[in-house]
N, C-alpha and C positions, 0 to 999 in steps of 0.2 A: 504493500500500500504506500509506504513511505517512498519506495523506489519509483512508483508511478507518479507520485506528487513531484519528486525531484525532476523526473523526466519532463513533466508538464511545465514546470518552472523554467527549465532550460529552454524548452521549445518556445515558451512565451518570450523569454529574454532575447532569443535569436530573432523571433518575429518582430519584436519591438525595435531591435537594432536595425533590421532591414527597413522597417517602416520609417525610422528616423533618418536613415541615410537617403531613402527615396525622397522624403519631404525636403531635406536640405538640398539634395541634388536638383530637384525641380525649381526650388527657390533661387539658387545661384544661377542656374541655366536661364531662367526667365529674366533675371536681372542683367545677365550678359547680353542676351538677345534683344532686350528692350533698350539697351544703350545706357543703362545705369552706370556701368563700369566702362572706362575708356580702354583702348587697346594698350597692352603692356602694363596696365595697372596691377599692382600686387593685391592678391586676395588673401587677407590675413585671417588665419584660422580662428584666432581668439575673438576678433571683431565679429565675424560671421556667426560664430557659435553663440555669442551674446545676443545678436539680433534674432537668431532662430530659437534661442532658449535651449541649446544643447551643448554637450561637451565637444571637445576638439576632435574626438575620434570619428563621429559620423561626418563631420566637415571634411576631415582628411580623406575619408573614403569617397565622399562625393566628388572631391577635387580630382582624385585619381580616375574616377569614372568619366568626368568631364574632359580629362586629358585624352582618354580614348576616343572621345567624340571630336577632338581637335579644337575645343573651345578654350582649353587651358593648357599652359605649359608649366611643368614642375621642374624647377632648377634645383638640383641637390644642394643642400646646405644654404640655400638662399630663400626659396619660397615658391609660391604658385602665382603665375601671371596670366592675365587675360590675353588670349590669342584672338578670339572673336571670329567674325565672318568678314573676310575681305571682299572687295568689289568683284574680284574674279570668282571667289567662292559663290557669291550671290548669283552671278550670271550662270555659272556652272549648274547650280542647284535649279535655277529656273529652266534651263535647257533640258536637264534630266527629268525634271518634274513635268515638263510639257508632254513628254512621251508617256509617262506613267499616268498622268491625268487622262490622256486619250484612252489608254487601256482601261482605266477605271470606268470611264463613260461607256465604252463598248461593252464591258462585262455587266454594267448596270442595266443595259438594255435586256440582258438575258435573265436577270434576277430580281429587278425592282418590282415592288408591289404597288397596287393602286394607292393605298394609304401613304406610302412613301412619296409617290408622285405628287399627291395632294399637299403634303408637307413642304416639299421643295417649291411647289407653285406658290404657296403662301409666303415662303421666304423671299421669292423673287418680287412679289407685289409689295411686300413690306419694305424691301430694299429700295424700290423705286420711290416710294413715299418719303423715306428718310433721306435719300439722295437729294431730292428736291428741297427738303427742309434743311439740308446741310447738317444732319445729325451724324457726325462722323464716327462716334463711338459705336452707335447702333449699327452703322454700315459695316464696320469691321467685324462686329459680332455676327451679323447676318451673313457676311461673306464666309466666315468660318463655318457657319451652319450649312450653307449651300454646298461647299466642297466636302465637308465631313459626311453629309447625307449621301452624296454620290459614292464616297469611299466605302461607306457601310453597304450601300446597295450593290456594290461590285461583287459582294459575296466572298471576298478574299481578305482574311485577317492580315496576311503578310503585306499585301498592297496597301491596305488601310493604314497599317502601322508606319510604313515608309513614307507615305504621302502626308500623314499627320505630322511626322517629324519635320519634313521639309517645310510644311506650312508654318510650323512654329518658328523655324529658323528665319523665315522671311517676314515675320510679323511687323518689324519696325518699318521695312520698305513698303509693305502693303498698306500700313497706316498712312504713310506719306502719299502714296499713290491715290488712295481713296479720298484724300482731302481735296483733290481736284475735281470739282463738280462734273466737268466734261467727261473725265475718265470714269468717275463713279457711275454716271448714267450709261456710258458706253459699255462698261463692264457688266452692268445689269442686263442690258440688251443681249449681250453675249451669253449670259447665264440663261436667259429666256430661250434663246435659240438652242442651247444645249439641252434644256429641259424638254423642248418640243421634239427634238430628235430622239431622246430617250423614250418619251411617251409613245412615239411612233415605232419604237423598237428598231430603229435604223442604226445599227452598230457602226457602219462605215461613216455615216454623217456625224454621229455623236462623237466618235473618236477624232475625226477631223476638226470639228468645232472646238472640242475641249483642248486639243493640242494648239490650235490657232489662238485660243483665248489666252494661254500662257505666253505664247510668242508675242502677242500684242502687248502684253504687260512689259516684256523686255524692251520692245521698241519704244514704249511710253517712258520707261526708265531712262533710256538713252536720250530721248528728246528733252526730258525734264532735268537731266543731269543728276539723277539719283544714284 
C-alpha cells in the first residue's frame, strides 16, 4: 500500500514537473515570438523563474527545448540568448507553409463536415465586419480560427501540429499585416474563396487558392517592407 502511494507521489511529481516546464516553455516562446525580447538579449533564469513563479530548473529545461527549436542559443558558462526569427526564416516559413496550407485545404475537402463549414463561414463574415471596423485584435483572433479550423478539418494531426507551429511563429508579422485595412479585406476575400472551394469539395481549386493566399501574404510583406 505504502509502495503504491510512493509510486503515485513520484508519478505526480514527474507530471507536475513536465507541466511546469511546458507552461514556462510556452510563456518564453510566446514572449520571443511577440517581440518582447530583442535579438541577442540574454534570458536570465532567475528573472524568468520569478515572473513565472517557478524554480530555475523548469526554466533551464524550457530554454534547452527552445534551443532545439532554434529560438534560443545557450552559450556554456555564459547564459541563454534570444536567436529569434530572422527575415529569411520568416520568408522560408511562409514558402513552406504555402504548400502545407494547400495540402490542408485539399484534405479538408475530403473530411470536412457541414457543421465545420458553417463555423468557418461564420468566421469569414465576422472577419469582414471587424475589418471594416478596424478591430485588429479581433481580426487576428479570427484569422487564427479560420486557419486552425481548416487544419483540424484536414483530418491529419501531424499536418495540424506543423501548421499551428508555423502560424504561431509568424504571429507578430501577421498582426502587422492585418493592421492594413486593404490587406485585411483582401485576405478575407481570399478566405471566402477558399471556403467556397472546400464547400464544393474541389480539392484542386482549394489547394491552389490556399497556396496563393500565403504567397500573396509574402508579396504584401515585400511591398510593405515587413
